[in-house]
N, C-alpha and C positions, 0 to 999 in steps of 0.2 A: 346424505343431506336431502331434505324433502323440498321440492319446489313449491313456491307460494302461488296460490291460484290467482288468476287475473279475471276481473269481472267484465273487462272491455272485450266484447266479441270481435270487434274490428282489429284490435291489437293482436288477439289470438290468431286470427286469420292471416294477418300480415306476416306473423312470425312463422306459422306453419307452411305458408305457401312459398316462402323464400327458398332459394336453392342452397343446399348445404355447401356447395362448392365455393360460395362467396363468403364463407365464414372466416373470421380473422382470429388470431390467437395472441394472447398476452401471457408472457412468461414472467412470473413473479417469484418472490423469494420462497414462498411456502408451497404453492400448488399451482395447477394449471386451470385457468378460467377461460371459458368459451364466450365470445361475444356473439350477439345475434347477427344474422346475415345483414349485408349492407342494404338490401331492399327493405328491411324492416326498420330503417333508421328513423323514419317519421313516427313509428309506433313507440320506439324507445324514448323519443323526446317526450311523449305524453305519459308513458307508463313509468319513465325513469328506470332506475335499477332496482330490481326487487331482490332482496337478500333474505336468505334463510337464517342469518345470524344477526341478532339485534346488537348494535354497537353498545359498547360499554358507556355508562353514564357516570358523571362525576358523583363522588360520595355525597349523600344527602346530608345537608347541614342546615342549621337554623338560619344562617346568613344567606344560603343559596337554596331556594325552594323551586327553582325553575327546572332543575334536572337536565341541564343542557348537556349536549354530547361533548365528550372530551375529544378535542382535535388530535391529540396524540395517539388516539386509538384508531385513526382512519386507516392506516396501513394494515392493521391487524384484521379488521373485518373486511376490507377491500380485497385482501389476498385470498380470503376463503369465500368470496361472494360468487354467486352463480345467477344466471338469468332463468326466468321461468319459461318453460316450453321451448327450450333451445334444442334443435335436433341433435341426435347423438354425434359425437366427434368421430371422424374417421381418419385413420393414420395416413391413408393414401392421399386424401385431399389436402392434408397438412403438408405433405411432401411436395405436392404440385404447387401449393401456394408459396412455399419457401423457394422452390426453383424459379417461379415466376418473378419473385422479388429480386433474386440474385441476377436474373437476366436483365431486369430493368435497370438495376444499378450498374451492371457491366456495360449496357448499351449507352448509358449516360456518361461513361468514362470515370466512374468513381469506384474505388476499391472498398470492399466491405471487410468487417473484422473477421479475420480467419479464426476458425475454431469455434465459432459461436452460432453456426447454422445461418440463420438469417441475420445474426448479429444483434438482435434485441427485439424490442416490441414493435409491432405495427399497429398503430392506434388511430382511430378515427376521432377527429376533434368534436364531432357532434355527440359521441357516446359519453364522453366524460374525460376528466384529466387522467393522464397516464400514471402508472404506479411509481412511487418514489424509488426507482431503481437507477442503476448507473448505466448509461448508454455511451456510445462513441459518436463523435461528430466527424464527418468527412469534410475536411477543408481543402479546397484546391491548393496545390503546392505552388508557392512562389519560388521561382528559380533562384533569384538573387536575394534570398532571405539572409539577413545579417546574422552573424554569430551571436550577437547580443540578445536578439529575440529568441533564439533557440536555447540559450542558456537560461533565460528568465523563465521559460515555460519548460521545465524539466520533464513534465508528464507527456509532452508531445512526442509522438512516435511516427517516423517516416515509413511509408509503405510503398509498394510498387504502383505504377500508374501516375495519375495526375492528382493524387489526394494525399492528405496527411491525417492520421487518426489522432484526435484530441479528445481524451476522456472528459465528459461533461456529466453533470448531475441533472436528472430530469426533474428534480425538485424545483429548479428555477422556472422551467417551462410550465410546471404544474401551477406554481403560484401566479405566473403571468396569465395563464388561461383562466384560473379560477377568479382572478381579480378583475376580469373583464377586458384586459388588454388584448387587442386583436393580434393574431400571429402574423408574422411576415409570410406572404405567399411563397417566397423562395425557400422558406424553412419547411421542407417536406421530410417526412420520415420514410426512407426507402432502405430496405435491407439492413436495418439496424444502425443507420447513420443519418445525421441531419445535414442536408445539402445547403450550404451557405453560399452566397454570391462571392465572386472573386474580389480580391482587393484591387483598388484602382491602379496600383503599381504594376500589376500583371499585364496590363494592356501594352506596356512598352516591349514585352517579349514578342508581340506580334509584328513589330516594325522591323523589317529586315535591315541589316547594316550594309550599306552599299560599299562597293570597292572603289578606291580612289583611282581615277584615270586622269592623265594629263590632257589639257585642252588641245584641240586641233586647230591649225591655222593654214592659210593658203600658201602654197609654196611656188607653184608654176602654173602658167596659163598657156595653153597651146591653141593657136588659131590655125586650123588646117582645113576643116570641112567648110562647105559652102551652104550647108543646111543644118537643120536641127540634128544633134548627135543623139541617137536613140539607143545604142547598145554598145557594150564593152565586154571583153573577155581577155583572160591571161593565159599564156601557154604554160604547160606543166613545169618548165624549167625556170619560170619567172624571169625570163630574159626579154620576151616580147609581150606586147599587148595589142589587141586589135579593136578598132571602133568602126561602127557603121552608122550612117546618118541618112537624113532626108535628101542628100545629094546623090543617092543611089550607088555610092562607092564604099569600099572597105579599105581602111588604112591600117597598116601594121607599123608600130613604132618600136624603137629600142627603149626599154624602160629606164635604164641607167642614164642614157643621154637625154631622155625626155624630162627626167627629174631635175636636170641642171639647165634645161631650156637650150640644148644644143641645136644648132641649125640642121645637122644631119641626123636628127632623131628619127625622121620618117624613113622607113625601110622600103616599102612598096605600097602601091595603090592597086586594088583589085576592082575591076569593073565587070559587070555582067547582069546585075539586077536592074530592073526598069522601074522600081518603086522603092520607097524608103526601106532600109535594112533594119529589121526589128529584133533579130536574134543572132547571136554569135556564140560559138563554142569550139574550143580546141580539144582534140582527141588526146588522151593520155597514153595510148598504145600505138597510135599511128601518126604519121606526119600530115594529119588532115585538119582542115578548118571547115566547120559547117556554118552555113548562113541561111537565114530565113527572112523573107521580106513580104511586104504588102502586095506583091505581084503574084502571090500564091505559089511561089517557087521556093524549094528547099534545095540548096546546092552543097556539094562536097568539093572542097578545093584541096589539091595536092600542093603542099607548100614547097616541095622540091622543084616542081615545074611551074608553080603559080598558075595552074589551069584548073578548070572545072572537070572533074572526072565522073561525077554521078549527079543525077537529078532524081528527086523523090516527088512523084506526081500523085495527087490525090486530094489535096485541100481544095475546097470550093470557093474560098475567099482568102483574104489576107492572113498571113501567118504572123502572130504577135509574140510568140515565145518558143524557145528551143532549149532543150537540155539533152545531155548524153548520160547514159547509164554508167555508173562508176565501175562496174565489174563486167558487164556484158556489152557486146557490140550492138547496142540498141540506141536508137535515136527517137526522142519523144518531142513532138511538135504540137502546138495548140494555136488556134486562131479564131477568126471571126465566124467560122461555120459552127462554133459551139461544140467542137469535139476535139479530143486529143488523140493523135495518131502515133502508133508505135511502129517504127521502121527497123528492118534489118539493114544496117549500114553497108553490108557487103553485097547482098543480093538485091537491094533496093525494094524489097517486097514489104507491103504493109502487113504487120503481124496482127495488130488489134486496132480497132476504132472505138475509143472509149467515149461512149455517148451517155448523156444524162444532164448535162448543163443546158440552161435555157438561154445563155448569152455567151459573149466572147470569152474564150479561155485566155486570160491575160498573164498567167504566171504558172510555172511548172517547177516541181522539185523531184529529183530522182535519188534513191537510196539503194544501198546494197541489201537491206533487210526489209521485210514486209512492214508496212505497205511501201512498195518500191516506187510508186508514182503518186504524187500529190499535186492536185491541180486547183488553182484559184480562178474564179470566174467573175465576170461583171454582173452576174445574177446574185452576187453577195454570198455565195456558198463556196465551201471548200470540200473537195471529195478526195478520199483515200482509196486507192485502187489496188486490187489483187492482180498483179501482172500476169501470173500464170493462167488465171481464168479469164482475165479481161473484164472483170466485173467490179462494181463499186462495193467497197467494204463499209465505209462510213461516210455520211454527209454531215458537215458541220454548218449550222445555220446561225451562228452567233452574230456574225457581222450584219449590219444594216445597210451598208454601202458596198459598192463594187470592190472586189479584192483584186488589186492590181500588182501586188508584190508579195513574194514569199522568199524566205531565207532560212537557212539552217546552219548551226555551228558544227564544228568538227569534233568537239570535246564532249558532247552529250546528245542523246537521242530525243531532241526536241526540235521544234521549228517555230518560226514567227511569221505572222501574216499581217499585212498592212492594208488599211482601207481609210476612207475619209472619216469614219467615226472614231476609230482607235486602232492601236496595235494590240494583237493578242498572241499570247504564248501558249503552245500546245505540247502535249506528249506525242512524240513521234510514232510510237507503236500503235496506239489505239485512238488518238485524237482527243484525249481528255483535256479539258480546258485547265490552264494553270493560273494565268493572271492577265490583267490588262496593263498596257503601257499607255497611260493617258497624258495628254498635254500637247499633242501635235494636231492642231485643228486645221487640217488642210488635206487635199487629195494626195495620198502617198503613192508615188510612182516607183520608188526605189528603196530597197532594204539591203543592207550589207552587214556582215558579222565577221570579226577577226578572231584569232585564237586567244586574244587577251580578254575577250568578253565585251568588246566595244561594239555597239550597234549604231549604225547610221540610218536614219529615215529621211529621205529627200522628198520634197513635195512640189506640187505644181506651181506654187507661188514663190519658189526659191528658198524657202526656209529649210534649215537643216537642224535636226535634233540628234545629239549623241547621248546614248543610254548605256547604263551598266546592265548587261544581259541577265546577271544573276538576280538582282533586286528590282530592276525596272526603274532605277533612279536616273533621271535626265540631268546629266552633269554639265551639259553645254547646249545652248540654243543660239544659233547664228543664222545668217542669211547670206546667200551668194550675191555677188554684185555683177550686173551685166557689164560686158566690156564696152568701152567707148564706141559710139556709133550705133548701138543697139537701143531698142525701145526699153523703157523701164519694165514693161510687161514681159519682155523676153528674158526672164531670169528663172524659168522653171528648170527643175532637175528631172531628167527622164530615166537615167540609169546610173548606178554606182556600184563599185566593187573594190574590195581590198586586194592588195597583191598577196602572194603566198606567205610573205613574212609578216603581214599585218601592220607594217610600218608606213605604208603609203596607201592613200585612198584616191581613186580616180572617179570623178563625176562627169557625166555627159549632160550638157545643158542646152537650153533653148537659144542661147545667144551664139550658137555655132562654135563654142569653145569646149576644150577638154581641160579640166582643172585638176591639179594634183595637190593633195593636202597631206600634211604630216604633223606629228605631235610637236608641241612646243618644248624644246629641250630645256629652257630656263624655268619651266613651271615646276612647282613642288607642292606638297600638301600644306605648307605654310602660306605660300602665295595664292593658292587656289584651293581653299579648304571646302569641305562638304558642308552645306547649310543643313545641319541636322534638325534644328527646330522646324524649318520649313518642310523638310522631308517627313518628319514625324507627323506634323499636322496634316499633310496630304494623305499619308497612309491611314490615319484615323478617319479622315473624311471619306475616303474611298471605301473603307470597311463598312460604313453605314449606308453606302449608296448601292442601289440595285441597278445593274446594267441590263 
């Protein structure tokens, strides 16, 4: 075939200067035709397609003297057409182009037609209509596709990934393009498939189904402290629990007797701190109770003698949080001096001083796997620490307000953080963000999670939200009530924790009381159903929101 000369010098320069690597290929039924590089697209618009084969004309007759082109012969001469002055085709460049198109389709999550290379033609809309060949359309798979729709379209074939191959004829797209109808921007040709938008019904698959939980109600109120109750802890046997408050004392209660409001529920009162007690923890391997207060003191109590046996000196200001390592004899404390200190509980020596926060360290988590220490600070950041090196592994800056509470479940490697802006769920290993728990518009002071996946968030204003940990659905919103004789403003919640069975919840509040909550035994899915329309509407609204 001999190329036809072009008189336009600019067109010739545009075509020759273009890079051969930008060339595209059209596979037709008869032969292979090379399109000009994409940089010469403007020249192609002016020069049009120059063919070396003149299309057939209608047979000349007396009734028809115009000699119009026969539309039926379009495919015959288009298949053998070639452009003038197109650089020679190279096999290596074609392979690179096909590989690029496959990678683009794979990155977008669409499967291409196996066994067809790129799967079909890659056509630029500005060059001209595609050849009347058969291509495959990649349609995102709808999970709940009915059997009737699958039976009606017998030519639809399911493939791996999130797509379904639906054979379509390019003649329809040719006619729409030639008739002047604009193409849908979402209708791109990538790797032999047409990418079409998802159906509206597929958005329902992004809404997680929440697990049903029974609502919680108040069971018992204990008035024992003379000040705000700031901390609570359960012993490993689930027989005792201890509370510390602004009256500078630690009280140890019998859990079973306290749940039924028995008069002899109080076991013992420990005195020794000279400021409010802000942190408590029972040791799982030793008969010890550890306490931390705003007096900069960290104490170790022997529960057999009810006396202090160790002091841990080093904090320069009040200690606001305290946690024990689950597998090692280590104690981690954090306070107003903006550091977290790691102590050897036997030798009383400070092993590490974890520095990096700019404000008070208000919450601490410890784990048996890396990162073994997680700290939340009033500077609105969360840090994940390498305990062996004593250095920060990751800093999470998603929160906009002070992080005052952290909690982690026992059934998966994730954790939850609470601040005045929102609750956030993270991956425990590397701190990757998972999702937001929105709806609690208050300063979150307490977080607690039980083995059933129930999350409690307690706030400064006395509001309590109960969430499903898996989906983030808030199934109950309630508020605590200040006891008679207290101010209405004294209804804040400072600390909360589930017992080891997960059936009792203890909250420490600003009205100087300890409240015990339990699930409603008479509740069922019929009496307290999940409001799915409201939950679905909330999920769709949050998916469009940028946090």
